[in-house]
N, C-alpha and C positions, 0 to 999 in steps of 0.2 A: 815500747813494751806492748804486747798484744793483750789488752785487758780481758777480752772475751776468753782467750785461751787460758789465761791465768785463773779466771773465775771458774771456767769449766773443769779445770784440773782439780779443783777442790772437791768435785763430786766423787772422785775416786776415794777420798777419805771417808765418805759416808756409806760406801757400798757395804761395809761390814755392819752397818746399822740396818741393813735390809731395805734401803731406799731405792726407788727408781729415779730416773732423771727428773721427772716432773715434781716428785717430792723434794728433790734437792733444790730445784730452782725456787720452789715455794719457800723453803726454809731460808735460802739465801736472800729472798725478797724481805723476809722479816728482819734479818740482820742488817742488810744494807739500809733499809728504811729507818731502822732504829738508830743507826749511826748518823744518817743525814738529819733526822729529826732532832737528835740530841745536840748536834753541832750546828744546826741551822736555826730557822726562825720559828719552828714549831715547838710549842711548849710541851715538854714531856713530864708525866707525873713522877713522883719519887719512886725509887726502886725500879726504874725503867731506863737507867742511864748507861749509854755505851761505855763511858769512861769507867764506870764501876765494873763492867764485865771484863775490862782489860786487866783489872787487878785481881780477879778471881780465878780459881782453878778447882778441879775436882768436883765433888758433889755440890759445893757452894755455888759453882758457876752454873751447873744444870738447873739447880733449884731457883737461882735468880732469874735465869732465862724463862723457865716455866711460869714463875710469878709475874714477870713482865708481860708475857703474852696474855695472861688472864686479866691483868689490869688494863692493858691497852685495848682489849676488845670492847670495853665499855666507854671508851673516850668518844667525844663528839667529832664531827668532821672527818677529814681524810685519815686520821689515826685510827678511829674506830672502823672505817671502811677497809683499810689495808689489813687490819688485824681482826676482821670479822671471822668468827668461828675458827680461831687458830688452833692448830694441833702441833705440839712440839714432838718432832720425830727424832731429834738428836739426843739419844740417851747416853752415848759415850762421851764422857767429860773431856777426854783427851782429843777427840775428834772436834768437838765444839771449840775447844781452846785453839786448835790449829787454824780453824776457819776464821775465828775472831782476829787472831794475830795476822792471818793472811790478808784479810780485808784492810786491817790497819796498815800493813806494809805497803799495799797498793796506793794508799793515800786517796781513797775514793772521793772524799768530799772536796779534794783539791783539783779534781779533774773537771773539765768543762762539761756543761750540760749536754753538749753534742756528743762528747766522748762517752759519757755515762749512758745516754740513750742508745747510741750505736752498740755499745757493749752488751746492754741488756737485751736489745733486739736480737743480737747474735746468739745469746743464750736461749731465747725462746725458739729461734729457728733450729738450733741444734737439738733442742728437746723435741721439737716437732718431727725432726728427721729420724728420731729413734724408733719410729714405727708406731703401731697402734697403742703401745704402752706409753708413748710420749704425749705431747700436747697437740698432735697433728690435727685432731678433729676440731680444734679451736683456732687453728692457724691457717691463714691463706698465704700461698707462696708470694714472696716479695716482688718478683718480676711482674706477676699478674696485678697485684695491688698498684704497682707503680704505673702500669699501662692504663688502668682504669682511672687513677687519680689524674694522670696527665691529660686525658681527654675530657674528664668531668670538671676540672679546674675548680675545686671547692674553695672559693674565696670567702672567708667570713665577713669581709668588708665590701662584698659585691652589692652595688646599688645601695640598699639600706644594709643594716647589720644582719647577717645571715646566720642560720644555725646549721651546722654540719652534724650528721648523725649516722650511726651504725646500729640498727635495731637487733642485731645478733652479733655483738662486737667481739666475742671471744677475748683474745689478748690485746685487742685494740690496734691491730695492724693497720687497718684502713684509716683510723683516726690519727695515728702517729705520722703516717706518710702524708696525709692531708695537711697536718700542721707543718710538716717540713716543706711541702709545696707552697703553702701560704707564705712562709718566711722568705722563700726564694723569689716570690713574685709580687710581694706587697710594696716594696720600696720603703720610703720613709713613712713611719706610722706614728700618729699622735699618741700621747700617753693614755688618754682615755680609751682609744681604740686598742692599745696594748692590753689594758686591763680587761676590756671586753673579751678579747681573744683568749686571754689566759684563763678567765673564769666562766664565760658565758657562751662561748661559740661552739663547743664540742660536747656531744651527747652520745650516750650509748646505753644499751640494755643487754644484760647477760643473765642467763638462767643458772649457771653453775658458779659456785663461789670461788673456785681456784682461778679460772681464767678472769673472772671479775677482778680479783685481787691483782693479778699480774697485769691486766690492762690498765688499772689505775696507776700502778707503779710505773709502767712504761710511759704513760702520758705525763706523769709527774717528772720523770727524768727528761722529758722534752719541755719542761717548764710550763706545763698545762695542767690546771686543776680541773680535769674533765668531770662532767656531770653524768657519770655512769651509774646506772641503777641495777641492783640485783633483783630482777623481776622476770616474769614470763611475758614476753611481748604479745603472744597470741591469746593466752587464756586469762590474762588480767583485763578485766572490763574497764578499769579506770584509765582513761586516756587524757585526763584533764591537763591542759598545757602542752600536750605533745603535738607540735607542728614544726616540721623541719623543711629547710629550703634545699638541701642536698643530702641524699641518702646513698651511702656506699656500703654494701653489705653482702655477706656470704652466709645465708641461713643454713642450718644443719641439714645435711643430706640424710636420706633414709627416713626412718620413723622415730628417731630419737627426739624426745620432747612431746610427741603426740599422745594425747589422752582422750581422743575422740573429737567430735564436733564441738568447737568452742561456743558454749551456750550463752556466754556473756557478751558475745559480739554479734552485730547485726550484719554479717557478711552476706552479700547477695547470693553467693554460691556456698551451700553447706557441704563441708567435707572434713574428714579427719586428716587429709594430706597436709603435712606441715609446710611444705614448700608453697603449695597453692594458697594456703592461709597467709603466709608471709607476703605474697604478692598483694593480696587484698588488704592486709594490714598496712603495707607501705603506701598503697594508694590513699588510705584514710588519713595517715599522719603527714603526708606531703602537703606543703603549703600550695596555694594556687600558683601554677606555673613553676612549682618546684620540680627538681629532676632527681632521678635515681638510676643507679647501676646495681643490678641484682645478679649475683652468681647463682645459677640454678642447674640441677641435673636436666638432661635433655627431655626427660619424661615430663617436666613441667611446661614443655612446649606442646606436648602431643596428647597427654591423657584427656579423657573425656571431660573431667571436671576443670582441667586447665583450659581446655578449648572454650568452655562456657565462660570462664573469667575473661579470657582474651576477647571473646566476642562482645561481652558487655562493655569492656573498656574501650574497644575500638568502635563498635557500631553506635554507641551512645555518646561518642566524642568526649569521653572522660579523660583519655590519655593519648598522647602521641607516642606510640610504640614505634620508635624510629630506627633502632639498630640492634643487631644481634651479632655477637662474636662467638663463633664455635671454637672451643678450646681444644688444644692438642690432646690426644689420648694420653692418659697417665699424668695429667696436670697435677692431680692430688696424690700421686704416688709419694710415700708408701701407705698413707693412712686412709685412702679411699680408692683402692685399686679397682680398675675396671669401670668406674663411673664416667660416662661421657657427660661433659658439662659445657655450659655456655654462659655468656653474660648478656642480660637484656637491659637495654638503655631506654628510658622513657621519660616523658615530661607530662605533668598533670595539667589539665585544663585546656587542652587544645586537641583537635581531631587528628587522627592518623591519616596521612595522605599517601604514604608509601613506607615500605620496610626495607632497609638495607641489611644484608647478611654478609658477614666476612667469614670465610671458611679458612681457619688456621689449623685445620685437622687433616683434611684429605691429603694423602700422599706426603704427610709429614711423619717422620719416624716417631714412635711413641716415646714419651718421657720416661726415663729410668732414674733411679736414685743417684747413681754414680756415673755411668758411662754417657748418658744423654740427659743431663739435668735441664730444667726449665731455664731459659735465658731470655732476657728482655730483648736484646738486639736480634736474636735469631727468631724468636717466636712472636714478638708483639710490636716491634718498631714499625713494621710496614703497616700494621693495622692502625696505629696511632697517627701515622701520616695520612692514611686513607680517610680516617674519621673526619679530619678537617679541624679548623681552628675554633669553631663554635661548639661550646660544651653541650648545647641542646641538639646537635646534629643538623643544624640548618645551613652550614657552610657549603661551599661548592664541592661536589663529589663526582668522581669519575668511575664508571664501571670498569672492572678488570677481571682477570681470570678468577681471582679469589673474592672479589667484592661485587655483589649483584643487587639490583634493585627490584623489588616485587611490589606490585600494585595492590590496591584494595580488592580488586577483582581476583587477583592471584590468591590472596589470603582467604577470601570467601570460597573460592573453588577448592582450596585446601582444607575446607571445613574448619577454618580458624585454628588449625594447627600452625604453629610458627616455625616448624621444622622444614627447611627447604634445602635440597641437595641438587647440585648440577655438575659436580666434578666426579669423574670416574675415579674411585678410590682404589688404588693398587698398593696401598701401604701395608697390607697384610702379607704381601709377597715381595721379597727383596731380591731383585736380579735373578728371578726364577728359582730362588731357594726358599725353603720353608723358614718361617720365623722361629724364634726360640719358643718352647712350650709355654713360657710365662705369658706370651702375647695372646695365645688362644685361651688361656685360663682367664686373663683379664677381660677378654671379649665375652666369654661365657658369663663372668660375673656381671658385666654390663647388661647382658640379656636377662639375667635373673633379676636385676634391679628393675628393668622395665616390666617384667612379669609381676613383680611385687606391687608395682604401681597400678597395674591393671587389676590385680586382685583387690587392692585397696579401694579402687573405683567401684568394683562390684559390691564390696562391703558397704560403701556409702549408699549405693542404690537400695540395697536390702534394708539398711537402717532407715532410709527415707520412707520405706513402705512399712 
């Protein structure tokens, strides 16, 4: 039985209630967690029992559901987190009854944690692929996450006990894949270490309550009680206790979340640019010799304020900025069309000796939603092999057509812009024929994104004066 398809088909029941896909997955999260909590080890208050809902119908069922959500929002621990600011959007009693009975028919709590986790991740991915009305802005494509996790090797038992974090975690895609990687590569684990991994190894911050809730649920289904906080990573000045050994993150693109220069932070470069501030934030919360992989728009390599940050990190020997992966065009289709993006890999506490850049974009057909989807084997496997076995990028590397090494002198000559190109890119023309109009539209949007970044830099300069 395909559990993801079974759950996804329930959403058609709710269309008459005026819900979009993201609303549906959120309501399903409430119901699935209610069932798991009631039948598991979590103590549930009176009037919040799944078994009671099975016996009800009509207005009595919708009233019971509404009451349960209001009670659970005030509970401590993960119950209160999952049901934080809940809104019941299922107003049709017959629809609610069908979904409750459908979940019961699946036998959700009898499924293994791996099946539950995979099914829920499938729902999140489908929701993301529904375009800008879906959860795409909070979702990083799984093939990209897998490639980053494979090279970063986020082991919570590495050396001493380590902390793995995503400072803009969305629906916790990086954290769930990191947990999966750890299980596959940890071998035999002592009970004390199992307890640490389950409750103390994984951390996240998210600004928006819906992805915060979905991320907690996704980690719970992977048998991890993640320490995810509903907070603003950039504008919250309280960093007490925040120090992580491995950060894997995809901060929001564009200006979403920016409310000006963060006055409560003592960043060396003042800017309202959210991506540049995330770079500075990540440096601050990394442990000494901790490592990070940051998904960024290309503008975060080239803008004036970005170059200031990179110059400080590199020339003052604060970070080893050692690798950049240039992502294929359309990697974030359909929810960030036209944005050229990359991944920056760095390690805190040692100087930059050289920068390796892997070009997975030039002369690679752009990613589309259906005909040319992002694929691990096609788009990232060669990079993972070229990166080497050392998660900090210190392993043996060989230059190739797509993988080049640049010296400190090269970086300085480039005015500390980390954008390097050496391949003649003919991907805009295919066998002498013009590409589809959408290709040119996406490129235009990318140029507009760059212009917006330049305008934001000018705004910063004016505010500084």
